[in-house]
py3Dmol code that shows the C-alpha trace and the ligand (Angstrom):
import py3Dmol

protein = """\
ATOM      1  CA  MET A   1      -0.035  -0.024   0.027  1.00  0.00           C
ATOM      2  CA  LYS A   2       2.743   2.267   1.054  1.00  0.00           C
ATOM      3  CA  MET A   3       4.649   1.414  -2.014  1.00  0.00           C
ATOM      4  CA  HIS A   4       1.552   1.991  -4.269  1.00  0.00           C
ATOM      5  CA  THR A   5       1.097   5.565  -2.647  1.00  0.00           C
ATOM      6  CA  ILE A   6       4.971   6.390  -3.221  1.00  0.00           C
ATOM      7  CA  ALA A   7       4.619   5.298  -6.824  1.00  0.00           C
ATOM      8  CA  MET A   8       1.417   7.195  -7.255  1.00  0.00           C
ATOM      9  CA  THR A   9       2.814  10.408  -5.739  1.00  0.00           C
ATOM     10  CA  LEU A  10       5.904   9.995  -8.067  1.00  0.00           C
ATOM     11  CA  PHE A  11       3.834   9.424 -10.940  1.00  0.00           C
ATOM     12  CA  PHE A  12       1.747  12.556 -10.199  1.00  0.00           C
ATOM     13  CA  LEU A  13       4.856  14.718  -9.682  1.00  0.00           C
ATOM     14  CA  ALA A  14       6.459  13.539 -12.855  1.00  0.00           C
ATOM     15  CA  ALA A  15       3.196  14.416 -14.692  1.00  0.00           C
ATOM     16  CA  VAL A  16       3.173  17.786 -12.999  1.00  0.00           C
ATOM     17  CA  LEU A  17       6.973  18.454 -13.981  1.00  0.00           C
ATOM     18  CA  ALA A  18       6.400  17.283 -17.447  1.00  0.00           C
ATOM     19  CA  GLY A  19       3.314  19.531 -17.763  1.00  0.00           C
ATOM     20  CA  GLN A  20       5.335  22.489 -16.408  1.00  0.00           C
ATOM     21  CA  ALA A  21       8.255  21.640 -18.564  1.00  0.00           C
ATOM     22  CA  HIS A  22       5.819  21.576 -21.670  1.00  0.00           C
ATOM     23  CA  ALA A  23       3.977  24.862 -20.556  1.00  0.00           C
ATOM     24  CA  GLY A  24       7.365  26.755 -19.776  1.00  0.00           C
ATOM     25  CA  ALA A  25       9.268  25.213 -22.796  1.00  0.00           C
ATOM     26  CA  PRO A  26      11.168  28.071 -24.458  1.00  0.00           C
ATOM     27  CA  ALA A  27       9.135  28.773 -27.664  1.00  0.00           C
ATOM     28  CA  GLY A  28      11.582  29.777 -30.350  1.00  0.00           C
ATOM     29  CA  PRO A  29      11.157  32.135 -33.120  1.00  0.00           C
ATOM     30  CA  VAL A  30       8.614  31.534 -35.866  1.00  0.00           C
ATOM     31  CA  ALA A  31       8.703  32.955 -39.513  1.00  0.00           C
ATOM     32  CA  ILE A  32       6.879  32.360 -42.778  1.00  0.00           C
ATOM     33  CA  ALA A  33       7.489  33.254 -46.612  1.00  0.00           C
ATOM     34  CA  ILE A  34       5.099  32.495 -49.495  1.00  0.00           C
ATOM     35  CA  HIS A  35       5.340  33.264 -53.116  1.00  0.00           C
ATOM     36  CA  ALA A  36       2.793  33.039 -56.040  1.00  0.00           C
ATOM     37  CA  GLY A  37       5.357  32.972 -58.943  1.00  0.00           C
ATOM     38  CA  ALA A  38       8.004  35.059 -60.520  1.00  0.00           C
ATOM     39  CA  GLY A  39       8.310  36.461 -64.165  1.00  0.00           C
ATOM     40  CA  SER A  40       8.210  39.523 -66.179  1.00  0.00           C
ATOM     41  CA  MET A  41       5.719  41.732 -64.324  1.00  0.00           C
ATOM     42  CA  SER A  42       5.093  45.460 -64.826  1.00  0.00           C
ATOM     43  CA  ARG A  43       2.528  47.786 -63.439  1.00  0.00           C
ATOM     44  CA  GLU A  44       1.642  48.789 -67.061  1.00  0.00           C
ATOM     45  CA  ASP A  45       0.787  45.297 -67.929  1.00  0.00           C
ATOM     46  CA  SER A  46      -1.391  44.819 -64.632  1.00  0.00           C
ATOM     47  CA  SER A  47      -3.848  47.254 -62.929  1.00  0.00           C
ATOM     48  CA  PRO A  48      -4.204  48.707 -59.415  1.00  0.00           C
ATOM     49  CA  GLU A  49      -7.312  46.486 -58.921  1.00  0.00           C
ATOM     50  CA  ILE A  50      -5.635  43.399 -59.979  1.00  0.00           C
ATOM     51  CA  ASP A  51      -2.532  44.130 -57.809  1.00  0.00           C
ATOM     52  CA  ALA A  52      -4.786  44.993 -54.920  1.00  0.00           C
ATOM     53  CA  GLU A  53      -6.370  41.531 -55.125  1.00  0.00           C
ATOM     54  CA  ILE A  54      -3.415  39.613 -55.406  1.00  0.00           C
ATOM     55  CA  ARG A  55      -1.766  41.560 -52.537  1.00  0.00           C
ATOM     56  CA  ALA A  56      -4.863  40.790 -50.465  1.00  0.00           C
ATOM     57  CA  THR A  57      -4.719  36.949 -51.149  1.00  0.00           C
ATOM     58  CA  LEU A  58      -1.013  37.027 -50.363  1.00  0.00           C
ATOM     59  CA  GLU A  59      -1.774  38.583 -47.196  1.00  0.00           C
ATOM     60  CA  GLN A  60      -4.508  36.166 -46.475  1.00  0.00           C
ATOM     61  CA  ALA A  61      -2.445  33.279 -47.058  1.00  0.00           C
ATOM     62  CA  VAL A  62       0.725  34.352 -45.238  1.00  0.00           C
ATOM     63  CA  ARG A  63      -1.244  35.446 -42.196  1.00  0.00           C
ATOM     64  CA  ALA A  64      -3.032  32.116 -42.130  1.00  0.00           C
ATOM     65  CA  GLY A  65       0.008  30.310 -42.037  1.00  0.00           C
ATOM     66  CA  HIS A  66       1.529  32.633 -39.647  1.00  0.00           C
ATOM     67  CA  GLU A  67      -1.250  32.094 -37.351  1.00  0.00           C
ATOM     68  CA  VAL A  68      -0.892  28.243 -37.474  1.00  0.00           C
ATOM     69  CA  LEU A  69       2.950  28.923 -36.183  1.00  0.00           C
ATOM     70  CA  THR A  70       1.931  31.464 -33.275  1.00  0.00           C
ATOM     71  CA  SER A  71      -0.645  29.059 -32.052  1.00  0.00           C
ATOM     72  CA  GLY A  72       1.946  26.324 -31.550  1.00  0.00           C
ATOM     73  CA  GLY A  73       1.224  24.340 -34.894  1.00  0.00           C
ATOM     74  CA  SER A  74       4.124  23.004 -37.085  1.00  0.00           C
ATOM     75  CA  SER A  75       5.708  24.228 -40.019  1.00  0.00           C
ATOM     76  CA  LEU A  76       4.262  21.596 -42.092  1.00  0.00           C
ATOM     77  CA  ASP A  77       0.745  22.593 -41.026  1.00  0.00           C
ATOM     78  CA  ALA A  78       1.750  26.225 -41.609  1.00  0.00           C
ATOM     79  CA  VAL A  79       2.986  25.671 -45.265  1.00  0.00           C
ATOM     80  CA  SER A  80      -0.004  23.304 -46.184  1.00  0.00           C
ATOM     81  CA  MET A  81      -2.483  25.963 -44.934  1.00  0.00           C
ATOM     82  CA  ALA A  82      -0.787  28.706 -46.979  1.00  0.00           C
ATOM     83  CA  VAL A  83      -0.477  26.685 -50.133  1.00  0.00           C
ATOM     84  CA  THR A  84      -3.966  25.447 -49.925  1.00  0.00           C
ATOM     85  CA  ILE A  85      -5.408  29.032 -49.923  1.00  0.00           C
ATOM     86  CA  LEU A  86      -3.168  29.943 -52.905  1.00  0.00           C
ATOM     87  CA  GLU A  87      -4.252  26.874 -54.608  1.00  0.00           C
ATOM     88  CA  ASP A  88      -8.009  27.705 -54.122  1.00  0.00           C
ATOM     89  CA  ALA A  89      -7.133  31.430 -55.511  1.00  0.00           C
ATOM     90  CA  PRO A  90      -8.125  31.438 -59.249  1.00  0.00           C
ATOM     91  CA  PHE A  91      -5.570  33.652 -60.276  1.00  0.00           C
ATOM     92  CA  PHE A  92      -2.546  31.810 -59.411  1.00  0.00           C
ATOM     93  CA  ASN A  93      -1.140  28.893 -61.369  1.00  0.00           C
ATOM     94  CA  ALA A  94      -1.909  26.078 -58.988  1.00  0.00           C
ATOM     95  CA  GLY A  95      -5.041  24.146 -58.072  1.00  0.00           C
ATOM     96  CA  ARG A  96      -8.050  26.389 -59.491  1.00  0.00           C
ATOM     97  CA  GLY A  97      -6.647  28.457 -62.268  1.00  0.00           C
ATOM     98  CA  ALA A  98      -3.779  26.211 -63.233  1.00  0.00           C
ATOM     99  CA  VAL A  99      -2.381  26.780 -66.769  1.00  0.00           C
ATOM    100  CA  PHE A 100      -3.333  24.331 -69.596  1.00  0.00           C
ATOM    101  CA  ASN A 101      -0.940  22.039 -71.281  1.00  0.00           C
ATOM    102  CA  SER A 102      -0.892  21.849 -75.136  1.00  0.00           C
ATOM    103  CA  GLU A 103      -3.761  19.294 -74.987  1.00  0.00           C
ATOM    104  CA  GLY A 104      -5.941  21.842 -73.161  1.00  0.00           C
ATOM    105  CA  VAL A 105      -5.796  19.890 -69.993  1.00  0.00           C
ATOM    106  CA  ASN A 106      -4.834  20.901 -66.433  1.00  0.00           C
ATOM    107  CA  GLU A 107      -1.839  18.621 -65.140  1.00  0.00           C
ATOM    108  CA  LEU A 108      -0.850  19.624 -61.629  1.00  0.00           C
ATOM    109  CA  ASP A 109       2.514  19.104 -59.808  1.00  0.00           C
ATOM    110  CA  ALA A 110       3.118  19.557 -56.053  1.00  0.00           C
ATOM    111  CA  SER A 111       5.570  18.691 -53.348  1.00  0.00           C
ATOM    112  CA  ILE A 112       6.185  19.066 -49.478  1.00  0.00           C
ATOM    113  CA  MET A 113       9.301  18.310 -47.452  1.00  0.00           C
ATOM    114  CA  ASP A 114       9.560  18.099 -43.692  1.00  0.00           C
ATOM    115  CA  GLY A 115      12.964  19.485 -42.602  1.00  0.00           C
ATOM    116  CA  ARG A 116      13.140  17.560 -39.220  1.00  0.00           C
ATOM    117  CA  THR A 117      12.929  14.207 -40.616  1.00  0.00           C
ATOM    118  CA  LEU A 118      13.823  14.907 -44.571  1.00  0.00           C
ATOM    119  CA  ASN A 119      10.711  12.963 -45.244  1.00  0.00           C
ATOM    120  CA  ALA A 120       9.081  14.366 -48.503  1.00  0.00           C
ATOM    121  CA  GLY A 121       6.094  13.864 -50.672  1.00  0.00           C
ATOM    122  CA  ALA A 122       5.267  14.711 -54.234  1.00  0.00           C
ATOM    123  CA  VAL A 123       2.687  14.209 -56.972  1.00  0.00           C
ATOM    124  CA  ALA A 124       3.279  14.972 -60.797  1.00  0.00           C
ATOM    125  CA  GLY A 125       0.990  15.214 -63.653  1.00  0.00           C
ATOM    126  CA  VAL A 126      -2.252  14.681 -61.610  1.00  0.00           C
ATOM    127  CA  HIS A 127      -5.780  15.806 -62.976  1.00  0.00           C
ATOM    128  CA  ASN A 128      -8.666  17.031 -60.905  1.00  0.00           C
ATOM    129  CA  VAL A 129      -7.057  16.862 -57.546  1.00  0.00           C
ATOM    130  CA  ARG A 130      -8.458  20.202 -55.675  1.00  0.00           C
ATOM    131  CA  ASN A 131      -5.366  20.744 -53.612  1.00  0.00           C
ATOM    132  CA  PRO A 132      -2.221  18.777 -55.081  1.00  0.00           C
ATOM    133  CA  VAL A 133      -0.241  19.880 -51.857  1.00  0.00           C
ATOM    134  CA  LEU A 134      -2.533  17.790 -49.585  1.00  0.00           C
ATOM    135  CA  LEU A 135      -2.066  14.855 -51.714  1.00  0.00           C
ATOM    136  CA  ALA A 136       1.657  15.303 -51.762  1.00  0.00           C
ATOM    137  CA  ARG A 137       1.417  15.402 -47.877  1.00  0.00           C
ATOM    138  CA  LYS A 138      -0.344  12.206 -48.056  1.00  0.00           C
ATOM    139  CA  VAL A 139       2.189  10.599 -50.034  1.00  0.00           C
ATOM    140  CA  MET A 140       4.708  11.718 -47.444  1.00  0.00           C
ATOM    141  CA  SER A 141       2.696  10.618 -44.505  1.00  0.00           C
ATOM    142  CA  GLY A 142       0.787   7.684 -46.031  1.00  0.00           C
ATOM    143  CA  SER A 143       2.690   5.789 -48.639  1.00  0.00           C
ATOM    144  CA  ALA A 144       6.170   4.336 -48.649  1.00  0.00           C
ATOM    145  CA  HIS A 145       7.117   6.404 -51.436  1.00  0.00           C
ATOM    146  CA  VAL A 146       8.350   9.998 -52.163  1.00  0.00           C
ATOM    147  CA  MET A 147       6.814  10.636 -55.611  1.00  0.00           C
ATOM    148  CA  LEU A 148       3.548   9.442 -57.204  1.00  0.00           C
ATOM    149  CA  ALA A 149       2.625  10.170 -60.773  1.00  0.00           C
ATOM    150  CA  GLY A 150      -0.445  10.378 -63.040  1.00  0.00           C
ATOM    151  CA  PRO A 151      -3.179   7.685 -62.654  1.00  0.00           C
ATOM    152  CA  GLY A 152      -1.391   5.986 -59.980  1.00  0.00           C
ATOM    153  CA  ALA A 153      -1.137   9.428 -57.874  1.00  0.00           C
ATOM    154  CA  GLU A 154      -4.923   9.739 -58.493  1.00  0.00           C
ATOM    155  CA  ALA A 155      -5.968   6.098 -57.407  1.00  0.00           C
ATOM    156  CA  PHE A 156      -3.903   6.877 -54.279  1.00  0.00           C
ATOM    157  CA  ALA A 157      -5.686  10.033 -53.819  1.00  0.00           C
ATOM    158  CA  ARG A 158      -9.135   8.380 -54.018  1.00  0.00           C
ATOM    159  CA  GLU A 159      -8.095   5.720 -51.615  1.00  0.00           C
ATOM    160  CA  GLN A 160      -7.042   8.639 -48.942  1.00  0.00           C
ATOM    161  CA  GLY A 161     -10.429  10.565 -49.621  1.00  0.00           C
ATOM    162  CA  ILE A 162      -8.655  13.544 -51.342  1.00  0.00           C
ATOM    163  CA  VAL A 163     -11.058  16.082 -52.797  1.00  0.00           C
ATOM    164  CA  PHE A 164     -11.420  15.965 -56.637  1.00  0.00           C
ATOM    165  CA  GLU A 165     -13.195  18.517 -58.741  1.00  0.00           C
ATOM    166  CA  ASP A 166     -14.494  18.612 -62.339  1.00  0.00           C
ATOM    167  CA  ASP A 167     -12.539  20.227 -65.015  1.00  0.00           C
ATOM    168  CA  ALA A 168     -14.853  23.279 -65.069  1.00  0.00           C
ATOM    169  CA  TYR A 169     -13.577  24.094 -61.512  1.00  0.00           C
ATOM    170  CA  PHE A 170      -9.949  24.507 -62.555  1.00  0.00           C
ATOM    171  CA  ARG A 171     -10.499  26.341 -65.912  1.00  0.00           C
ATOM    172  CA  THR A 172     -10.315  30.201 -66.089  1.00  0.00           C
ATOM    173  CA  GLU A 173     -10.737  32.099 -69.302  1.00  0.00           C
ATOM    174  CA  ARG A 174      -7.517  34.039 -68.622  1.00  0.00           C
ATOM    175  CA  ARG A 175      -5.612  30.746 -68.880  1.00  0.00           C
ATOM    176  CA  TRP A 176      -7.536  29.407 -71.712  1.00  0.00           C
ATOM    177  CA  GLN A 177      -6.579  32.603 -73.677  1.00  0.00           C
ATOM    178  CA  GLN A 178      -2.832  32.325 -72.648  1.00  0.00           C
ATOM    179  CA  LEU A 179      -2.880  28.795 -74.203  1.00  0.00           C
ATOM    180  CA  GLN A 180      -4.367  30.165 -77.454  1.00  0.00           C
ATOM    181  CA  GLU A 181      -1.858  32.734 -77.545  1.00  0.00           C
ATOM    182  CA  ALA A 182       1.071  30.273 -76.909  1.00  0.00           C
ATOM    183  CA  LYS A 183      -0.199  28.192 -79.766  1.00  0.00           C
ATOM    184  CA  ALA A 184      -0.528  31.100 -82.171  1.00  0.00           C
ATOM    185  CA  MET A 185       3.114  32.125 -81.079  1.00  0.00           C
ATOM    186  CA  GLU A 186       4.324  28.769 -81.928  1.00  0.00           C
ATOM    187  CA  THR A 187       2.811  28.487 -85.265  1.00  0.00           C
ATOM    188  CA  ALA A 188       4.128  31.868 -86.163  1.00  0.00           C
ATOM    189  CA  GLN A 189       7.342  30.722 -84.947  1.00  0.00           C
ATOM    190  CA  ALA A 190       7.758  33.723 -82.656  1.00  0.00           C
ATOM    191  CA  ARG A 191       9.361  33.536 -79.577  1.00  0.00           C
ATOM    192  CA  ARG A 192       8.848  35.372 -76.303  1.00  0.00           C
ATOM    193  CA  GLU A 193       9.660  34.842 -72.725  1.00  0.00           C
ATOM    194  CA  PRO A 194       6.908  32.410 -71.126  1.00  0.00           C
ATOM    195  CA  ASP A 195       5.049  34.574 -68.794  1.00  0.00           C
ATOM    196  CA  SER A 196       2.832  31.629 -67.730  1.00  0.00           C
ATOM    197  CA  TRP A 197       5.143  30.727 -64.893  1.00  0.00           C
ATOM    198  CA  LEU A 198       3.923  34.011 -63.247  1.00  0.00           C
ATOM    199  CA  SER A 199       1.972  32.321 -60.600  1.00  0.00           C
ATOM    200  CA  THR A 200       3.334  28.831 -59.207  1.00  0.00           C
ATOM    201  CA  VAL A 201       2.712  28.979 -55.479  1.00  0.00           C
ATOM    202  CA  GLY A 202       4.789  27.894 -52.449  1.00  0.00           C
ATOM    203  CA  ALA A 203       5.609  28.448 -48.878  1.00  0.00           C
ATOM    204  CA  VAL A 204       8.598  27.972 -46.236  1.00  0.00           C
ATOM    205  CA  ALA A 205       8.197  28.095 -42.450  1.00  0.00           C
ATOM    206  CA  LEU A 206       9.995  27.910 -39.253  1.00  0.00           C
ATOM    207  CA  ASP A 207       7.873  26.792 -36.283  1.00  0.00           C
ATOM    208  CA  ALA A 208       8.484  27.235 -32.532  1.00  0.00           C
ATOM    209  CA  GLN A 209      10.049  23.942 -32.221  1.00  0.00           C
ATOM    210  CA  GLY A 210      12.823  25.008 -34.628  1.00  0.00           C
ATOM    211  CA  ASN A 211      11.323  22.723 -37.513  1.00  0.00           C
ATOM    212  CA  LEU A 212      11.701  23.710 -41.046  1.00  0.00           C
ATOM    213  CA  ALA A 213       9.169  22.856 -43.905  1.00  0.00           C
ATOM    214  CA  ALA A 214       8.662  23.805 -47.498  1.00  0.00           C
ATOM    215  CA  ALA A 215       5.847  23.281 -49.946  1.00  0.00           C
ATOM    216  CA  THR A 216       5.259  24.046 -53.593  1.00  0.00           C
ATOM    217  CA  SER A 217       2.321  23.548 -56.208  1.00  0.00           C
ATOM    218  CA  THR A 218       1.897  24.492 -59.643  1.00  0.00           C
ATOM    219  CA  GLY A 219       0.108  23.861 -63.224  1.00  0.00           C
ATOM    220  CA  GLY A 220       3.482  23.962 -64.570  1.00  0.00           C
ATOM    221  CA  MET A 221       3.965  26.010 -67.923  1.00  0.00           C
ATOM    222  CA  THR A 222       1.485  26.974 -70.481  1.00  0.00           C
ATOM    223  CA  ASN A 223       1.248  24.819 -73.585  1.00  0.00           C
ATOM    224  CA  LYS A 224       3.719  22.243 -71.992  1.00  0.00           C
ATOM    225  CA  ARG A 225       3.648  18.851 -73.608  1.00  0.00           C
ATOM    226  CA  TRP A 226       1.402  16.417 -71.816  1.00  0.00           C
ATOM    227  CA  GLY A 227       3.554  14.167 -69.455  1.00  0.00           C
ATOM    228  CA  ARG A 228       5.910  17.153 -68.923  1.00  0.00           C
ATOM    229  CA  ILE A 229       7.044  17.260 -65.128  1.00  0.00           C
ATOM    230  CA  GLY A 230       8.633  20.358 -63.976  1.00  0.00           C
ATOM    231  CA  ASP A 231      10.965  21.141 -60.952  1.00  0.00           C
ATOM    232  CA  VAL A 232       8.090  21.633 -58.374  1.00  0.00           C
ATOM    233  CA  PRO A 233       7.476  17.929 -57.526  1.00  0.00           C
ATOM    234  CA  VAL A 234      11.312  17.073 -58.012  1.00  0.00           C
ATOM    235  CA  ILE A 235      12.800  17.034 -54.385  1.00  0.00           C
ATOM    236  CA  GLY A 236      15.951  19.085 -54.344  1.00  0.00           C
ATOM    237  CA  ALA A 237      14.922  21.204 -57.543  1.00  0.00           C
ATOM    238  CA  GLY A 238      11.580  23.175 -56.623  1.00  0.00           C
ATOM    239  CA  THR A 239      11.346  22.254 -52.875  1.00  0.00           C
ATOM    240  CA  TYR A 240      13.830  21.343 -50.178  1.00  0.00           C
ATOM    241  CA  ALA A 241      13.824  21.486 -46.315  1.00  0.00           C
ATOM    242  CA  ASP A 242      16.581  20.462 -44.050  1.00  0.00           C
ATOM    243  CA  ASN A 243      16.592  21.847 -40.403  1.00  0.00           C
ATOM    244  CA  ASN A 244      20.423  21.762 -40.613  1.00  0.00           C
ATOM    245  CA  SER A 245      20.417  24.440 -43.511  1.00  0.00           C
ATOM    246  CA  CYS A 246      17.352  25.845 -44.697  1.00  0.00           C
ATOM    247  CA  ALA A 247      13.894  25.318 -46.399  1.00  0.00           C
ATOM    248  CA  VAL A 248      13.421  26.547 -49.975  1.00  0.00           C
ATOM    249  CA  SER A 249      10.451  26.748 -52.380  1.00  0.00           C
ATOM    250  CA  ALA A 250      11.070  27.786 -56.004  1.00  0.00           C
ATOM    251  CA  THR A 251       9.286  29.190 -58.837  1.00  0.00           C
ATOM    252  CA  GLY A 252      10.624  29.659 -62.573  1.00  0.00           C
ATOM    253  CA  HIS A 253      11.535  28.034 -65.668  1.00  0.00           C
ATOM    254  CA  GLY A 254      11.144  24.579 -64.090  1.00  0.00           C
ATOM    255  CA  GLU A 255      13.943  22.924 -66.543  1.00  0.00           C
ATOM    256  CA  TYR A 256      16.688  25.137 -65.410  1.00  0.00           C
ATOM    257  CA  PHE A 257      15.800  24.651 -61.734  1.00  0.00           C
ATOM    258  CA  ILE A 258      16.011  20.966 -62.120  1.00  0.00           C
ATOM    259  CA  ARG A 259      19.421  21.010 -63.806  1.00  0.00           C
ATOM    260  CA  ALA A 260      20.508  23.354 -60.939  1.00  0.00           C
ATOM    261  CA  THR A 261      19.150  21.384 -58.211  1.00  0.00           C
ATOM    262  CA  ALA A 262      18.227  24.775 -57.160  1.00  0.00           C
ATOM    263  CA  ALA A 263      16.618  24.247 -53.892  1.00  0.00           C
ATOM    264  CA  ARG A 264      19.064  21.843 -52.483  1.00  0.00           C
ATOM    265  CA  ASP A 265      21.947  23.621 -53.755  1.00  0.00           C
ATOM    266  CA  ILE A 266      21.081  26.672 -51.772  1.00  0.00           C
ATOM    267  CA  CYS A 267      20.858  24.543 -48.727  1.00  0.00           C
ATOM    268  CA  ALA A 268      24.052  22.570 -49.511  1.00  0.00           C
ATOM    269  CA  ARG A 269      26.052  25.930 -49.847  1.00  0.00           C
ATOM    270  CA  ILE A 270      25.024  26.782 -46.236  1.00  0.00           C
ATOM    271  CA  GLU A 271      25.905  23.500 -45.035  1.00  0.00           C
ATOM    272  CA  TYR A 272      29.111  22.961 -46.800  1.00  0.00           C
ATOM    273  CA  THR A 273      30.436  26.519 -46.994  1.00  0.00           C
ATOM    274  CA  GLY A 274      28.902  28.002 -44.317  1.00  0.00           C
ATOM    275  CA  ALA A 275      27.374  30.839 -46.516  1.00  0.00           C
ATOM    276  CA  SER A 276      24.488  32.738 -44.836  1.00  0.00           C
ATOM    277  CA  LEU A 277      20.910  32.159 -46.199  1.00  0.00           C
ATOM    278  CA  GLN A 278      20.998  35.361 -48.305  1.00  0.00           C
ATOM    279  CA  GLU A 279      24.604  34.580 -49.610  1.00  0.00           C
ATOM    280  CA  ALA A 280      23.515  30.935 -50.759  1.00  0.00           C
ATOM    281  CA  ALA A 281      20.409  32.390 -52.413  1.00  0.00           C
ATOM    282  CA  ASP A 282      22.294  34.959 -54.243  1.00  0.00           C
ATOM    283  CA  GLN A 283      24.774  32.567 -55.508  1.00  0.00           C
ATOM    284  CA  VAL A 284      22.395  30.188 -56.981  1.00  0.00           C
ATOM    285  CA  VAL A 285      19.486  32.473 -58.105  1.00  0.00           C
ATOM    286  CA  MET A 286      21.491  35.655 -58.997  1.00  0.00           C
ATOM    287  CA  GLN A 287      24.823  33.920 -60.320  1.00  0.00           C
ATOM    288  CA  LYS A 288      24.371  30.226 -61.241  1.00  0.00           C
ATOM    289  CA  LEU A 289      20.844  30.212 -62.721  1.00  0.00           C
ATOM    290  CA  VAL A 290      21.369  33.649 -64.482  1.00  0.00           C
ATOM    291  CA  GLU A 291      24.563  32.193 -66.127  1.00  0.00           C
ATOM    292  CA  MET A 292      22.547  29.110 -67.135  1.00  0.00           C
ATOM    293  CA  GLY A 293      19.785  31.168 -68.457  1.00  0.00           C
ATOM    294  CA  GLY A 294      17.264  30.087 -65.684  1.00  0.00           C
ATOM    295  CA  ARG A 295      14.852  32.762 -64.683  1.00  0.00           C
ATOM    296  CA  GLY A 296      12.861  32.738 -61.562  1.00  0.00           C
ATOM    297  CA  GLY A 297      13.221  33.072 -57.847  1.00  0.00           C
ATOM    298  CA  ILE A 298      12.974  31.483 -54.513  1.00  0.00           C
ATOM    299  CA  ILE A 299      11.640  31.944 -50.808  1.00  0.00           C
ATOM    300  CA  ALA A 300      13.777  30.501 -48.234  1.00  0.00           C
ATOM    301  CA  VAL A 301      14.095  30.421 -44.320  1.00  0.00           C
ATOM    302  CA  ASP A 302      16.834  29.146 -42.071  1.00  0.00           C
ATOM    303  CA  PRO A 303      16.704  27.706 -38.431  1.00  0.00           C
ATOM    304  CA  GLN A 304      17.226  31.285 -36.998  1.00  0.00           C
ATOM    305  CA  GLY A 305      14.165  32.560 -39.090  1.00  0.00           C
ATOM    306  CA  HIS A 306      16.356  34.726 -41.417  1.00  0.00           C
ATOM    307  CA  LEU A 307      14.035  34.876 -44.628  1.00  0.00           C
ATOM    308  CA  SER A 308      15.185  35.298 -48.273  1.00  0.00           C
ATOM    309  CA  LEU A 309      12.957  36.253 -51.058  1.00  0.00           C
ATOM    310  CA  THR A 310      15.157  36.308 -54.039  1.00  0.00           C
ATOM    311  CA  PHE A 311      14.381  36.428 -57.802  1.00  0.00           C
ATOM    312  CA  ASN A 312      16.230  37.445 -60.997  1.00  0.00           C
ATOM    313  CA  THR A 313      12.908  38.512 -62.770  1.00  0.00           C
ATOM    314  CA  SER A 314      11.126  41.934 -62.913  1.00  0.00           C
ATOM    315  CA  GLY A 315       8.789  40.552 -60.311  1.00  0.00           C
ATOM    316  CA  MET A 316       7.635  37.882 -57.724  1.00  0.00           C
ATOM    317  CA  HIS A 317       4.446  37.648 -56.097  1.00  0.00           C
ATOM    318  CA  ARG A 318       5.643  37.433 -52.478  1.00  0.00           C
ATOM    319  CA  ALA A 319       4.935  37.908 -48.653  1.00  0.00           C
ATOM    320  CA  SER A 320       6.277  37.016 -45.551  1.00  0.00           C
ATOM    321  CA  VAL A 321       6.085  37.637 -41.668  1.00  0.00           C
ATOM    322  CA  ASP A 322       9.262  37.657 -40.105  1.00  0.00           C
ATOM    323  CA  THR A 323      10.457  36.595 -36.407  1.00  0.00           C
ATOM    324  CA  GLU A 324       9.219  40.122 -35.193  1.00  0.00           C
ATOM    325  CA  GLY A 325       5.954  39.444 -36.543  1.00  0.00           C
ATOM    326  CA  GLU A 326       6.436  42.078 -39.352  1.00  0.00           C
ATOM    327  CA  LEU A 327       4.303  41.605 -42.590  1.00  0.00           C
ATOM    328  CA  TYR A 328       5.854  42.320 -45.974  1.00  0.00           C
ATOM    329  CA  ILE A 329       4.211  41.861 -49.283  1.00  0.00           C
ATOM    330  CA  GLY A 330       5.799  42.645 -52.701  1.00  0.00           C
ATOM    331  CA  ILE A 331       5.031  42.248 -56.477  1.00  0.00           C
ATOM    332  CA  TYR A 332       7.554  44.094 -58.401  1.00  0.00           C
ATOM    333  CA  ASN A 333      11.559  44.187 -57.825  1.00  0.00           C
ATOM    334  CA  ASP A 334      11.576  47.805 -56.842  1.00  0.00           C
ATOM    335  CA  GLU A 335       9.369  47.233 -53.488  1.00  0.00           C
TER     336      GLU A 335
END
"""
ligand_1 = """\
9
LIG
N 8.659 26.072 -62.021
C 7.230 25.733 -62.585
C 7.448 24.681 -63.710
O 8.299 24.812 -64.357
C 6.701 26.833 -63.116
C 6.595 28.163 -62.291
O 7.241 28.191 -61.399
O 5.611 29.090 -62.439
O 6.750 23.762 -63.731
"""
view = py3Dmol.view(width=600, height=400)
view.addModel(protein, "pdb")
view.setStyle({"model": 0}, {"cartoon": {"style": "trace"}})
view.addModel(ligand_1, "xyz")
view.setStyle({"model": 1}, {"stick": {}})
view.zoomTo()
view.show()
């Protein structure tokens, strides 16, 4: 009986101490950044109304992700939340409003990575999945694989209860017109910068437990061949996260980002050379990719909560909330 009482008391004390330890655990800084695509952007080609709408959606997404972090949620939950909101917005090239491939079909790519475990999930070339980032997360948490593509990914999505939408949900008139223009240019053998990659979306975050995560989602590039897979679902190219260095989500001409292993290269430079986050981002985005001819940008966060929003184009839809809780939103390269 006595032993039982002592054991109970010890158990109770341990529980209280554990509770206190949890309640009083020093919460680290949190930070988040999002993007919704980089490319040729000018105020002349846009309008104050369109810009205001884009800024409002960026703010909504970054604030929602930040709220997850400040309420103790994980960086994985924060990036999933932010990317889901951007996928649901019709003017970004991910989920609803995605660009069309050359067959007039939306083929979606997405990925997510957990910097704590180096677990990752990705889907490529999927159709009718409302939120490809949530499917990528299911691949990470609910399968033995990192990447699933096409019909196999869709079958897995159905098993997992992922939400599907019909074609009409994804279609926007603007994207359809972009496809017609791209096809006309093709037949005229005219060349122009593909501006369809204005609006891929992504998020990176640091949570209070010191864990990093990154996620990216896209419809790819207008008029792409069916079956083309870009950098977004390729871990290390469009998305990477490692608690020892940084978390990165990229946007731009995917073929270049794949060949540059852009996201991983930024993290590797931090890990191997001791470069700061901004130095590593500049080396890859402003030097290496520029020399290759690869246009685009990245968002990144390191374990201290430093943020980098770096792009070699005239604009990148972007927003962040830093470790001080300061909100930043930008579209053009002069702001
Ligand atoms: N990187 C994407 C791709 O090549 C496009 C983009 O970022 O807008 O599929």
